[in-house]
Backbone bond lengths (Angstrom), bond angles and torsions (degrees), N, CA, C in turn:
res aa  C-N    CA-C-N  psi(-1)  N-CA   C-N-CA  omega(-1)  CA-C   N-CA-C  phi
1 X - - - 1.454 - - 1.516 107.82 -
2 X 1.391 115.10 120.36 1.482 120.99 179.64 1.485 111.55 -71.58
3 X 1.412 113.46 164.88 1.436 118.12 179.28 1.567 113.17 -60.86
4 X 1.333 111.98 -37.55 1.481 119.06 -180.00 1.554 113.53 -67.06
5 X 1.349 113.18 -34.57 1.437 122.07 179.03 1.557 105.71 -68.26
6 X 1.302 116.17 -43.94 1.492 120.36 -179.25 1.502 111.97 -60.26
7 X 1.375 114.12 -42.07 1.436 120.10 -176.47 1.556 106.95 -65.92
8 X 1.380 117.77 -43.50 1.350 120.82 176.85 1.541 115.47 -59.38
9 X 1.364 112.29 -40.64 1.457 116.36 175.60 1.520 114.87 -64.54
10 X 1.322 115.43 -40.22 1.488 120.76 176.52 1.524 110.26 -63.01
11 X 1.299 115.42 -44.49 1.517 121.70 -177.38 1.519 107.82 -62.34
12 X 1.356 112.70 -44.05 1.467 116.64 -179.28 1.491 113.73 -66.12
13 X 1.334 114.50 -40.15 1.524 117.96 175.06 1.489 112.39 -63.65
14 X 1.429 116.52 -41.63 1.448 115.34 -179.43 1.555 110.23 -69.45
15 X 1.294 118.92 -38.28 1.468 117.49 -175.45 1.545 109.14 -70.98
16 X 1.352 116.07 -31.48 1.461 121.33 177.21 1.549 109.74 -66.30
17 X 1.347 112.86 -45.33 1.509 118.90 176.05 1.473 112.85 -55.16
18 X 1.402 114.56 -50.21 1.478 115.40 -174.04 1.520 109.24 -79.07
19 X 1.351 117.95 -8.01 1.533 118.80 173.93 1.495 111.40 -80.59
20 X 1.353 118.47 -6.73 1.447 120.22 174.94 1.541 108.43 -88.27
21 X 1.364 113.60 117.80 1.455 117.20 -171.45 1.497 114.84 -58.66
22 X 1.370 119.25 -33.19 1.440 123.03 -179.04 1.554 110.70 -65.93
23 X 1.402 119.14 -37.25 1.422 119.79 175.69 1.494 113.23 -65.87
24 X 1.335 118.24 -42.32 1.403 120.46 175.89 1.503 113.93 -59.90
25 X 1.308 120.76 -41.60 1.417 124.56 175.89 1.522 112.31 -61.53
26 X 1.284 120.20 -42.99 1.461 125.45 -178.27 1.543 106.22 -61.34
27 X 1.352 116.75 -41.73 1.451 119.92 -178.40 1.551 108.34 -64.14
28 X 1.361 117.25 -41.97 1.469 120.89 -179.31 1.511 106.95 -63.63
29 X 1.417 117.54 -44.08 1.489 119.77 -175.34 1.538 108.09 -59.22
30 X 1.302 116.24 -43.54 1.532 119.21 -176.71 1.586 108.70 -65.51
31 X 1.387 116.69 -43.19 1.472 120.08 -179.92 1.524 110.11 -62.37
32 X 1.360 118.49 -45.79 1.454 119.76 -176.27 1.424 109.05 -70.99
33 X 1.347 123.29 -36.04 1.478 124.13 -178.96 1.532 109.59 -65.94
34 X 1.360 116.68 -49.06 1.458 120.15 176.04 1.482 112.43 -58.20
35 X 1.332 121.90 -47.28 1.436 124.44 177.27 1.575 113.24 -54.31
36 X 1.315 113.16 -48.27 1.514 117.55 -174.49 1.516 106.33 -71.39
37 X 1.382 119.76 -40.27 1.412 123.49 179.72 1.534 111.71 -60.92
38 X 1.351 119.17 -36.31 1.376 118.34 176.36 1.565 114.81 -71.39
39 X 1.284 113.94 -30.32 1.483 121.69 -177.63 1.625 108.83 -83.70
40 X 1.252 116.43 -30.21 1.520 116.09 -178.72 1.502 109.69 -129.35
41 X 1.368 113.34 127.34 1.487 116.28 -178.59 1.535 111.32 -76.36
42 X 1.307 119.74 -12.05 1.428 122.56 -178.01 1.512 116.16 -91.89
43 X 1.391 114.90 -5.98 1.479 121.84 -171.97 1.550 111.13 -60.89
44 X 1.374 114.38 -46.93 1.395 120.48 -170.57 1.550 112.01 -90.11
45 X 1.297 119.79 10.59 1.477 122.40 -178.66 1.521 105.26 -75.94
46 X 1.387 111.88 157.21 1.476 119.93 -175.66 1.585 107.58 -62.36
47 X 1.313 113.48 -42.88 1.484 116.70 -178.66 1.493 112.48 -58.28
48 X 1.295 118.75 -48.01 1.467 122.99 179.89 1.561 111.27 -66.10
49 X 1.301 119.19 -38.96 1.368 119.24 177.20 1.519 113.11 -63.38
50 X 1.311 118.34 -34.62 1.383 124.64 176.82 1.583 110.03 -66.42
51 X 1.335 112.85 -42.93 1.507 117.30 -179.94 1.567 109.74 -63.75
52 X 1.364 115.16 -38.76 1.458 120.06 176.41 1.539 112.92 -61.59
53 X 1.344 114.25 -42.24 1.385 118.50 179.05 1.520 114.80 -65.22
54 X 1.348 116.95 -38.94 1.482 118.02 173.51 1.513 113.04 -65.80
55 X 1.273 116.03 -37.38 1.474 119.67 177.54 1.497 112.86 -67.31
56 X 1.318 114.80 -40.45 1.534 119.31 177.59 1.479 111.03 -66.16
57 X 1.361 119.74 -37.65 1.486 124.36 -179.97 1.544 112.76 -53.71
58 X 1.302 117.90 -49.15 1.409 120.33 -176.48 1.632 110.64 -68.35
59 X 1.244 114.86 -47.28 1.483 120.48 -179.85 1.554 107.25 -68.99
60 X 1.287 118.03 -43.44 1.493 119.69 -179.80 1.530 113.56 -57.96
61 X 1.327 116.23 -45.66 1.440 120.17 179.61 1.517 112.95 -63.11
62 X 1.358 115.16 -45.36 1.417 120.53 179.80 1.534 110.80 -70.07
63 X 1.323 118.06 -27.53 1.479 122.11 175.54 1.518 114.68 -66.16
64 X 1.265 114.61 -30.28 1.500 121.68 -179.81 1.544 106.46 -65.21
65 X 1.341 117.89 -44.26 1.476 121.79 175.63 1.490 109.92 -63.51
66 X 1.347 118.02 -43.96 1.472 118.29 177.74 1.507 112.97 -61.91
67 X 1.339 115.48 -36.99 1.460 124.24 179.63 1.494 107.57 -56.84
68 X 1.315 119.32 -47.14 1.500 121.47 -175.24 1.574 107.72 -64.17
69 X 1.324 116.56 -41.76 1.495 117.14 -179.88 1.484 111.95 -64.74
70 X 1.323 115.85 -43.62 1.464 117.67 -174.74 1.456 113.71 -71.72
71 X 1.336 118.70 -37.10 1.493 123.25 171.87 1.486 110.49 -56.90
72 X 1.351 121.97 -33.87 1.395 126.56 -177.21 1.617 107.54 -92.25
73 X 1.290 115.19 18.31 1.494 122.39 173.93 1.564 107.13 64.63
74 X 1.335 117.06 39.46 1.450 120.14 172.46 1.531 108.38 -128.55
75 X 1.335 114.60 -161.81 1.492 122.14 176.29 1.517 108.04 -164.03
76 X 1.291 117.35 154.27 1.457 119.78 179.24 1.543 105.52 -127.67
77 X 1.329 119.98 99.32 1.403 125.65 178.15 1.416 113.90 -85.72
78 X 1.345 117.82 -4.98 1.528 119.72 -175.28 1.507 114.98 -92.49
79 X 1.305 118.81 -3.53 1.477 119.31 -172.23 1.522 114.26 -60.86
80 X 1.340 119.12 -37.33 1.450 122.70 177.80 1.486 109.48 -60.42
81 X 1.310 118.12 -53.99 1.416 121.53 -179.74 1.496 113.65 -65.27
82 X 1.354 114.14 -33.15 1.470 119.33 178.34 1.566 109.51 -65.84
83 X 1.312 115.77 -37.55 1.483 119.86 174.36 1.547 112.28 -59.08
84 X 1.342 115.39 -41.31 1.452 120.06 178.91 1.485 110.60 -64.16
85 X 1.311 116.39 -43.31 1.529 120.07 179.81 1.541 110.16 -64.49
86 X 1.282 118.20 -44.76 1.510 120.13 -179.15 1.519 107.62 -62.89
87 X 1.332 118.19 -40.26 1.451 120.43 -179.21 1.558 110.90 -67.15
88 X 1.287 118.24 -36.77 1.456 123.89 179.00 1.567 107.52 -63.56
89 X 1.317 116.12 -49.67 1.464 117.30 -177.93 1.458 111.42 -66.98
90 X 1.349 118.70 -37.68 1.446 121.57 176.83 1.510 112.11 -61.41
91 X 1.391 114.59 -35.14 1.453 118.47 179.17 1.533 113.17 -63.30
92 X 1.398 116.05 -35.03 1.404 118.97 179.82 1.556 109.95 -70.52
93 X 1.278 121.69 -38.41 1.423 124.58 178.96 1.494 112.03 -70.83
94 X 1.357 116.59 -32.32 1.469 120.93 174.93 1.514 110.45 -65.58
95 X 1.402 114.10 -35.88 1.465 119.11 -179.81 1.446 114.93 -67.25
96 X 1.360 117.25 -26.18 1.528 117.39 177.87 1.493 110.84 -97.52
97 X 1.368 117.48 14.83 1.435 119.29 172.09 1.528 117.09 84.13
98 X 1.345 116.39 19.17 1.475 119.01 178.47 1.575 110.46 -67.49
99 X 1.341 116.97 140.77 1.494 119.09 -179.03 1.520 109.00 -68.29
100 X 1.315 115.88 161.92 1.426 126.11 -169.75 1.513 107.22 -64.10
101 X 1.410 116.30 -44.63 1.452 116.93 -176.70 1.569 114.94 -64.35
102 X 1.347 112.28 -31.41 1.549 117.76 173.71 1.443 111.14 -64.52
103 X 1.423 113.83 -47.54 1.534 114.25 -177.93 1.512 113.46 -67.35
104 X 1.357 118.70 -28.23 1.433 122.67 173.33 1.548 109.45 -61.80
105 X 1.308 116.93 -47.58 1.473 119.62 179.90 1.521 111.21 -64.23
106 X 1.306 116.24 -35.93 1.444 118.81 -179.95 1.615 110.06 -66.70
107 X 1.296 111.65 -43.16 1.516 115.98 178.53 1.511 111.24 -62.25
108 X 1.314 117.64 -41.72 1.448 120.15 178.17 1.564 111.58 -64.71
109 X 1.296 116.35 -44.03 1.445 120.79 178.12 1.515 112.14 -64.03
110 X 1.323 116.37 -46.23 1.471 117.98 -178.86 1.532 111.15 -63.38
111 X 1.375 113.97 -41.89 1.491 116.05 178.67 1.466 111.20 -63.46
112 X 1.345 119.28 -43.35 1.450 120.71 178.45 1.550 112.49 -61.75
113 X 1.368 116.00 -38.48 1.469 120.30 178.81 1.519 110.77 -65.28
114 X 1.337 118.24 -41.38 1.438 122.20 179.89 1.559 108.73 -68.03
115 X 1.269 119.01 -35.95 1.464 125.44 177.14 1.539 108.76 -66.91
116 X 1.276 116.17 -43.74 1.469 120.43 -179.27 1.532 110.87 -65.28
117 X 1.375 114.54 -36.30 1.454 117.12 176.53 1.541 109.92 -61.02
118 X 1.350 116.32 -44.72 1.434 120.77 176.52 1.525 113.68 -51.50
119 X 1.419 111.79 -53.38 1.418 120.36 179.90 1.522 113.67 -58.13
120 X 1.290 113.80 -47.57 1.495 123.87 -179.46 1.487 110.55 -54.75
121 X 1.372 116.33 -49.56 1.474 121.25 -177.52 1.488 109.18 -66.30
122 X 1.333 117.32 -41.05 1.499 121.97 -178.98 1.574 109.18 -59.72
123 X 1.329 112.01 -46.21 1.480 116.17 -170.28 1.580 108.96 -78.99
124 X 1.327 120.02 -39.90 1.449 121.84 -175.94 1.516 112.31 -81.52
125 X 1.222 118.70 -35.84 1.466 122.75 179.96 1.455 113.72 -84.31
126 X 1.394 117.97 -15.18 1.422 124.75 -174.28 1.548 114.24 51.00
127 X 1.315 111.95 40.05 1.468 121.68 177.68 1.496 110.26 -99.76
128 X 1.317 117.42 150.23 1.453 121.75 177.22 1.534 112.88 -60.52
129 X 1.324 118.25 135.23 1.483 122.34 -176.28 1.561 111.62 -55.52
130 X 1.271 116.13 -32.76 1.504 116.75 -177.45 1.619 109.35 -68.90
131 X 1.284 113.65 -32.36 1.514 116.48 177.43 1.528 112.41 -73.66
132 X 1.334 115.94 -46.64 1.473 120.78 176.39 1.489 113.84 -57.92
133 X 1.363 117.05 -49.22 1.460 117.59 -176.11 1.483 113.58 -79.20
134 X 1.356 117.58 -17.00 1.484 119.16 169.34 1.485 109.16 -68.62
135 X 1.345 116.99 -37.06 1.411 120.87 177.98 1.533 112.52 -70.18
136 X 1.238 116.96 -42.64 1.580 119.34 -178.85 1.460 106.75 -77.68
137 X 1.313 120.97 -21.31 1.513 118.31 173.53 1.532 112.52 -59.89
138 X 1.318 114.92 -43.69 1.464 119.18 177.89 1.578 111.64 -73.79
139 X 1.357 116.49 -35.70 1.399 118.61 -177.27 1.551 110.07 -65.46
140 X 1.384 114.03 -48.08 1.511 120.36 179.00 1.483 110.99 -59.02
141 X 1.408 118.59 -41.16 1.403 119.59 -176.03 1.496 110.40 -71.23
142 X 1.316 117.54 -36.86 1.465 120.40 175.78 1.477 115.23 -64.53
143 X 1.394 116.89 -37.86 1.458 118.88 -179.81 1.549 105.80 -70.93
144 X 1.297 119.06 -37.55 1.487 120.53 -179.68 1.491 110.59 -56.93
145 X 1.421 118.02 -44.35 1.462 123.24 -179.39 1.471 111.48 -65.58
146 X 1.391 116.01 -44.80 1.434 122.04 -178.18 1.528 111.36 -65.01
147 X 1.381 114.34 -48.72 1.429 119.09 -177.48 1.549 114.22 -63.67
148 X 1.353 115.24 -37.48 1.468 118.40 178.89 1.538 113.56 -88.44
149 X 1.337 119.55 -7.44 1.398 122.33 -173.74 1.444 116.08 67.43
150 X 1.355 115.57 16.03 1.452 120.58 -177.47 1.491 112.64 75.45
151 X 1.316 117.85 11.33 1.477 118.41 -172.97 1.562 110.40 -100.81
152 X 1.323 116.21 150.91 1.463 121.39 170.80 1.489 111.42 -83.42
153 X 1.313 115.13 152.39 1.507 121.94 167.89 1.524 110.42 -116.59
154 X 1.306 118.63 123.93 1.443 121.55 -176.65 1.503 109.07 -127.57
155 X 1.330 119.77 -175.36 1.447 126.87 176.20 1.553 106.88 58.05
156 X 1.319 118.95 47.46 1.404 123.97 -178.21 1.539 111.23 -69.56
157 X 1.395 122.25 147.52 1.430 119.80 175.81 1.465 112.43 -62.13
158 X 1.404 118.29 156.03 1.428 120.91 -173.67 1.519 113.85 -62.11
159 X 1.310 114.37 -31.02 1.509 118.48 -177.70 1.528 109.89 -55.74
160 X 1.349 117.69 -32.78 1.443 121.37 -175.54 1.522 113.44 -82.50
161 X 1.364 117.24 -3.61 1.380 120.33 -175.67 1.548 111.55 -104.11
162 X 1.349 115.97 -3.90 1.430 122.97 -172.74 1.543 109.47 -63.30
163 X 1.349 117.64 -48.34 1.452 122.37 -175.92 1.519 113.10 -64.84
164 X 1.314 118.26 -16.31 1.428 117.47 -178.44 1.522 114.77 -113.25
165 X 1.385 114.05 10.25 1.460 120.11 179.97 1.485 112.74 -106.15
166 X 1.373 117.16 158.95 1.474 127.36 177.57 1.549 111.05 43.79
167 X 1.329 117.19 -127.64 1.421 120.59 -176.55 1.504 116.51 -93.49
168 X 1.292 117.30 3.33 1.514 121.38 -176.39 1.475 109.50 -58.34
169 X 1.367 123.09 -47.36 1.432 119.75 178.33 1.484 116.45 -58.99
170 X 1.329 118.93 -33.72 1.457 122.93 -179.84 1.498 108.93 -70.71
171 X 1.365 118.13 -42.40 1.429 121.60 176.91 1.560 113.83 -62.92
172 X 1.319 115.54 -41.02 1.510 120.40 176.46 1.520 109.92 -64.07
173 X 1.376 116.34 -44.16 1.509 117.95 178.07 1.530 111.40 -63.87
174 X 1.278 118.33 -39.45 1.437 119.72 -178.60 1.518 109.26 -66.63
175 X 1.293 118.60 -37.86 1.518 122.96 176.39 1.546 108.20 -61.22
176 X 1.321 115.99 -44.67 1.500 118.89 -176.64 1.502 109.34 -66.37
177 X 1.307 116.82 -42.07 1.479 120.49 -178.89 1.503 112.69 -63.78
178 X 1.334 116.58 -45.04 1.443 118.34 177.96 1.524 113.09 -66.46
179 X 1.310 116.33 -39.48 1.454 120.12 -178.72 1.541 109.54 -63.71
180 X 1.346 117.77 -45.57 1.488 116.80 -175.55 1.465 110.71 -83.81
181 X 1.332 122.49 -18.74 1.487 121.86 169.63 1.482 109.67 -66.02
182 X 1.381 120.01 -36.98 1.412 124.21 176.81 1.538 108.81 -69.92
183 X 1.260 120.51 -44.96 1.418 127.86 -179.43 1.551 108.53 -59.00
184 X 1.297 118.55 -49.76 1.421 122.44 -173.69 1.564 112.41 -69.47
185 X 1.330 115.56 -26.62 1.476 119.69 -175.41 1.547 112.49 -95.98
186 X 1.356 115.10 -37.09 1.465 116.26 -165.81 1.591 113.13 -116.68
187 X 1.330 116.68 1.93 1.421 115.98 -177.06 1.580 112.67 -118.11
188 X 1.275 114.32 158.73 1.524 118.78 -178.92 1.550 109.17 -61.94
189 X 1.305 114.87 -38.96 1.439 118.40 178.77 1.534 113.67 -55.75
190 X 1.317 114.65 -46.49 1.453 120.09 177.09 1.510 113.74 -60.84
191 X 1.367 115.19 -45.20 1.408 116.98 176.02 1.496 116.24 -62.79
192 X 1.377 115.59 -38.04 1.381 121.46 175.50 1.514 115.80 -58.15
193 X 1.350 112.25 -40.26 1.556 119.16 -177.16 1.549 105.02 -64.19
194 X 1.284 116.92 -47.34 1.479 118.58 -179.95 1.569 112.42 -61.38
195 X 1.348 112.07 -43.60 1.444 117.45 -179.12 1.534 113.60 -60.57
196 X 1.344 113.35 -42.42 1.502 120.75 -179.44 1.549 108.47 -63.68
197 X 1.349 116.47 -41.88 1.456 119.61 178.42 1.425 116.05 -66.49
198 X 1.369 115.10 -36.75 1.493 119.28 179.50 1.480 113.67 -70.20
199 X 1.421 116.55 -45.56 1.486 120.41 -179.24 1.573 109.11 -161.45
200 X 1.303 118.35 96.09 1.405 118.19 -174.90 1.467 115.81 -62.63
201 X 1.316 117.32 -34.54 1.419 122.55 178.83 1.505 111.63 -64.30
202 X 1.369 115.48 -44.79 1.469 121.89 178.64 1.565 108.69 -63.11
203 X 1.295 114.82 -38.89 1.436 118.30 -177.70 1.529 110.05 -61.71
204 X 1.340 116.13 -43.40 1.504 121.40 178.17 1.503 109.72 -60.85
205 X 1.342 117.28 -46.91 1.400 123.28 -179.68 1.620 113.68 -61.66
206 X 1.323 110.99 -25.94 1.488 117.64 179.84 1.526 108.68 -84.85
207 X 1.264 120.71 -2.24 1.480 124.52 174.65 1.528 111.99 93.09
208 X 1.359 118.29 11.61 1.435 119.35 176.40 1.497 112.82 -75.89
209 X 1.304 116.46 137.52 1.464 117.17 -175.79 1.559 105.53 -88.88
210 X 1.362 110.48 90.66 1.429 116.30 -172.21 1.538 116.00 -64.67
211 X 1.331 112.42 -41.74 1.475 117.71 179.72 1.520 109.70 -58.63
212 X 1.302 116.28 -51.84 1.449 120.96 -176.02 1.540 110.97 -61.08
213 X 1.322 115.43 -39.00 1.549 119.25 179.71 1.529 109.25 -68.50
214 X 1.339 119.60 -34.91 1.460 120.80 175.65 1.456 113.24 -64.56
215 X 1.336 114.16 -41.23 1.545 119.30 177.38 1.536 109.90 -60.53
216 X 1.289 115.82 -43.68 1.455 122.99 177.64 1.461 115.10 -62.68
217 X 1.398 115.30 -37.43 1.466 122.69 179.34 1.505 108.02 -61.87
218 X 1.237 116.66 -51.88 1.563 123.12 -175.94 1.585 107.83 -70.28
219 X 1.306 117.15 -34.96 1.479 117.32 173.62 1.476 114.72 -63.39
220 X 1.357 116.39 -39.83 1.453 122.04 175.40 1.550 107.94 -61.16
221 X 1.255 118.93 -47.41 1.470 126.53 -179.78 1.526 108.85 -54.74
222 X 1.275 117.35 -46.45 1.489 124.02 179.55 1.567 109.57 -67.24
223 X 1.338 115.22 -43.29 1.507 119.08 179.36 1.514 110.75 -59.41
224 X 1.349 117.42 -46.77 1.441 125.03 177.26 1.503 110.64 -57.39
225 X 1.325 114.19 -45.17 1.484 119.56 178.77 1.457 112.61 -60.90
226 X 1.334 118.68 -37.72 1.395 123.18 177.61 1.539 111.40 -65.92
227 X 1.330 115.91 -38.53 1.491 118.87 176.08 1.526 111.00 -68.31
228 X 1.363 116.76 -37.00 1.466 119.22 -177.98 1.547 108.39 -69.79
229 X 1.335 116.10 -29.39 1.500 118.21 179.18 1.516 111.13 -63.92
230 X 1.281 118.77 -38.43 1.477 122.99 179.47 1.567 109.45 -67.13
231 X 1.378 116.99 -35.21 1.437 117.26 178.72 1.527 107.98 -74.75
232 X 1.297 117.60 -34.64 1.446 123.56 -178.24 1.590 107.93 -63.15
233 X 1.322 115.18 -45.33 1.471 122.78 -179.34 1.597 106.73 -62.12
234 X 1.319 117.08 -46.95 1.460 120.33 177.26 1.519 111.39 -58.40
235 X 1.319 115.72 -46.16 1.455 121.06 -171.72 1.580 109.80 -70.08
236 X 1.304 118.80 -39.69 1.461 119.99 -174.56 1.515 110.91 -93.98
237 X 1.334 119.06 -23.11 1.441 119.85 177.56 1.545 111.99 75.95
238 X 1.338 115.35 12.81 1.437 119.70 -171.43 1.590 109.08 -149.94
239 X 1.286 115.74 153.51 1.508 121.61 176.60 1.504 107.79 -118.12
240 X 1.390 117.89 125.96 1.384 120.41 -175.07 1.498 110.30 -141.95
241 X 1.351 117.84 140.06 1.471 118.22 -176.35 1.546 111.70 -72.84
242 X 1.345 117.96 -9.99 1.478 120.30 178.65 1.527 108.25 -91.35
243 X 1.319 117.50 5.60 1.499 117.50 -176.21 1.467 112.70 -64.32
244 X 1.299 120.65 146.23 1.471 123.65 172.79 1.483 113.49 85.01
245 X 1.290 121.51 5.42 1.438 121.48 179.70 1.545 113.21 -64.72
246 X 1.247 116.06 119.93 1.493 121.97 -174.75 1.517 115.77 84.17
247 X 1.307 118.85 -1.04 1.478 122.63 -178.34 1.541 110.01 -63.20
248 X 1.375 117.28 -31.04 1.463 118.57 -179.69 1.521 110.47 -65.67
249 X 1.391 116.79 -34.33 1.444 118.85 179.90 1.602 110.38 -76.43
250 X 1.290 115.66 -29.07 1.498 117.72 174.57 1.463 110.76 -67.98
251 X 1.366 118.94 -37.15 1.423 125.09 177.26 1.448 110.89 -65.10
252 X 1.348 115.52 -50.91 1.502 119.92 176.34 1.468 113.30 -55.92
253 X 1.388 113.84 -40.57 1.464 117.49 179.95 1.535 111.78 -64.08
254 X 1.323 116.38 -40.54 1.498 122.34 -179.41 1.555 107.78 -63.88
255 X 1.334 114.41 -45.66 1.464 118.36 -175.54 1.511 111.88 -65.51
256 X 1.329 116.25 -43.58 1.458 119.95 -178.70 1.545 111.98 -69.68
257 X 1.339 113.59 -40.84 1.470 116.91 174.09 1.517 114.80 -62.11
258 X 1.394 113.31 -26.97 1.423 119.06 178.18 1.478 115.83 -84.50
259 X 1.320 115.07 7.53 1.547 116.77 172.78 1.457 114.67 93.33
260 X 1.380 121.29 7.13 1.417 122.64 175.86 1.532 108.38 -78.84
261 X 1.338 114.98 128.19 1.463 116.32 -178.30 1.513 113.55 -91.62
262 X 1.331 115.22 138.46 1.450 122.90 177.07 1.565 108.86 -68.14
263 X 1.326 116.51 -12.88 1.424 121.55 179.97 1.558 109.39 -77.48
264 X 1.362 116.22 -15.56 1.431 120.89 178.54 1.473 115.38 91.23
265 X 1.310 115.35 157.59 1.454 119.26 173.36 1.546 116.08 83.08
266 X 1.314 116.91 -0.31 1.473 116.76 -173.58 1.532 108.17 -147.01
267 X 1.444 110.34 138.56 1.447 114.46 -179.26 1.552 107.76 152.28
268 X 1.361 114.27 161.80 1.462 117.75 179.37 1.508 108.44 -140.12
269 X 1.373 112.18 161.13 1.516 115.96 173.91 1.462 110.43 -73.61
270 X 1.364 119.67 -36.61 1.489 122.36 177.59 1.542 109.10 -59.22
271 X 1.274 117.76 -50.11 1.476 124.15 178.94 1.504 111.34 -56.85
272 X 1.340 115.85 -40.15 1.490 117.51 179.08 1.526 110.39 -67.41
273 X 1.344 117.42 -39.23 1.450 118.33 175.76 1.467 114.86 -62.59
274 X 1.336 115.62 -41.83 1.447 119.62 177.73 1.578 110.82 -64.93
275 X 1.305 115.32 -39.70 1.448 119.94 176.28 1.535 112.97 -56.36
276 X 1.412 113.40 -43.37 1.477 122.66 -179.44 1.466 107.61 -64.03
277 X 1.369 117.95 -42.23 1.408 122.31 -179.77 1.583 111.75 -62.40
278 X 1.332 116.99 -42.15 1.405 122.49 178.88 1.588 108.87 -67.36
279 X 1.293 117.06 -41.59 1.477 118.28 178.08 1.580 109.34 -64.84
280 X 1.285 118.28 -40.11 1.428 121.59 175.47 1.489 116.51 -57.72
281 X 1.410 112.62 -47.13 1.466 118.64 176.89 1.506 111.74 -60.87
282 X 1.358 116.74 -43.61 1.457 121.33 -179.97 1.532 111.95 -60.93
283 X 1.288 116.84 -46.85 1.532 121.71 -179.52 1.507 109.66 -64.71
284 X 1.355 115.54 -44.27 1.461 117.12 -178.94 1.532 113.09 -66.73
285 X 1.338 113.03 -40.67 1.484 121.65 -179.84 1.525 108.36 -62.17
286 X 1.309 118.85 -45.97 1.469 119.49 -176.48 1.537 112.06 -65.27
287 X 1.377 113.99 -31.57 1.441 119.43 178.04 1.536 109.62 -70.64
288 X 1.289 119.05 -43.61 1.555 126.85 -179.98 1.530 106.49 -60.60
289 X 1.329 114.21 -41.58 1.513 119.24 -176.24 1.463 114.90 -83.66
290 X 1.437 112.33 4.44 1.452 119.97 174.94 1.529 114.36 60.72
291 X 1.289 113.51 38.07 1.508 119.17 174.88 1.458 109.75 -81.09
292 X 1.311 121.89 129.52 1.444 123.72 -174.52 1.517 112.57 -60.94
293 X 1.376 116.25 155.57 1.489 118.88 -176.78 1.522 110.60 -59.54
294 X 1.304 117.95 -37.81 1.491 119.82 177.99 1.448 111.68 -56.48
295 X 1.252 119.49 -47.04 1.454 122.48 -177.98 1.531 112.30 -74.04
296 X 1.369 116.70 -28.13 1.463 120.59 172.83 1.551 110.72 -58.35
297 X 1.327 116.15 -46.10 1.479 118.39 179.76 1.448 111.33 -65.47
298 X 1.353 119.05 -38.06 1.440 122.76 178.73 1.514 109.65 -63.56
299 X 1.309 118.87 -48.13 1.407 121.42 178.49 1.525 116.49 -58.89
300 X 1.392 110.50 -43.99 1.425 114.45 178.59 1.523 114.74 -64.38
301 X 1.297 113.72 -34.27 1.503 119.83 175.62 1.492 111.08 -63.82
302 X 1.287 116.49 -44.86 1.504 122.73 -179.63 1.555 110.24 -62.67
303 X 1.316 112.40 -40.16 1.532 116.33 -178.68 1.528 109.99 -63.64
304 X 1.386 114.74 -43.83 1.477 118.72 179.82 1.519 111.92 -62.09
305 X 1.343 116.08 -41.61 1.502 124.92 177.36 1.545 106.68 -55.14
306 X 1.390 113.14 -55.37 1.404 115.97 -177.24 1.481 112.97 -62.57
307 X 1.238 120.40 -33.62 1.484 122.88 176.50 1.541 109.57 -64.24
308 X 1.266 117.37 -42.01 1.449 123.53 179.05 1.543 109.88 -63.03
309 X 1.334 116.24 -42.85 1.494 121.00 179.30 1.508 107.87 -64.52
310 X 1.279 115.46 -40.75 1.506 117.94 -177.24 1.509 111.57 -68.93
311 X 1.314 116.12 -34.47 1.497 117.02 175.69 1.496 111.68 -70.63
312 X 1.347 116.76 -36.06 1.455 117.49 174.96 1.490 114.73 -65.90
313 X 1.220 114.13 -40.57 1.500 120.96 179.11 1.527 110.90 -64.63
314 X 1.349 115.58 -39.76 1.517 122.34 177.45 1.518 108.78 -63.80
315 X 1.293 116.62 -43.64 1.476 120.56 -178.87 1.554 112.22 -65.86
316 X 1.263 115.14 -44.98 1.534 119.16 177.36 1.469 112.33 -65.87
317 X 1.328 118.54 -33.28 1.508 124.11 177.83 1.581 107.92 -66.18
318 X 1.264 115.17 -47.28 1.546 118.81 178.68 1.440 111.53 -64.81
319 X 1.378 119.16 -35.61 1.477 118.96 179.56 1.557 111.61 -70.18
320 X 1.315 116.13 -38.20 1.470 120.77 174.41 1.566 110.58 -61.39
321 X 1.280 117.86 -43.81 1.430 121.11 -178.51 1.510 111.91 -62.60
322 X 1.377 116.90 -35.83 1.407 119.59 178.42 1.465 113.01 -67.45
323 X 1.351 113.00 -34.98 1.564 117.18 -179.57 1.490 110.59 -72.99
């Protein structure tokens, strides 16, 4: 092997490695973590790492549901408002003394029902997911405010704080990631999601029940939002109708940063997790560096746009190489 051939081989290996979305995200995570760690002495403390883990858990779990929708060429803009509605209903059951396990089941059932409603409307009305979920986003938020009377619920029993304390959020997130990684790789449902996102018409011709799969996708998104709501309640120790504002954008940011394409048919659970970690580091870092909330939204938006541009550039590069 000549020196020139070796150089080409190394270059090809490096370009291939950097072409893997997960590798790129890990590099960004390391760079962001080092930068924030240098700027803030409290970043790498155990307490702050635990706070980041709790924050990532809620967004990470909701991002898995968002990932399913986007891989199938859809989107779920209602998850933030859905979380608020689930929290509001949970608060009423906590108020009458319902046990924690019963409230958890209610949260999961309500989340799944809201998700099924999204899927049903998308399938039956033949309306774009972004339009349907934009509508239900406002409906769920409105119901949350009306149901709770706009009031906060605090001083929750200790049983309801367990899922949001210590390492419980990380354990729950890990379980969700492992479960859906298996589902997406080894089950028909996972293959159907990718097939629908790649080419819905071809999926129908192949005998895939596209409408049923779409309903299941949004039901899973709702179910995961219900689970995230319980962690949110445990982490904050309060129930508020304004909960979850902007969470849909955080989830979209995590998914896009994780290499899931809005063009559909591409993405991974691992990439989504890494995207959620990167989003968590960015949000925590901006807070530690005392960046105002207005600028935080601006920076988050810029990061999402850059991630979309990077995904588009990567797709175009691969298409040119194939030609």
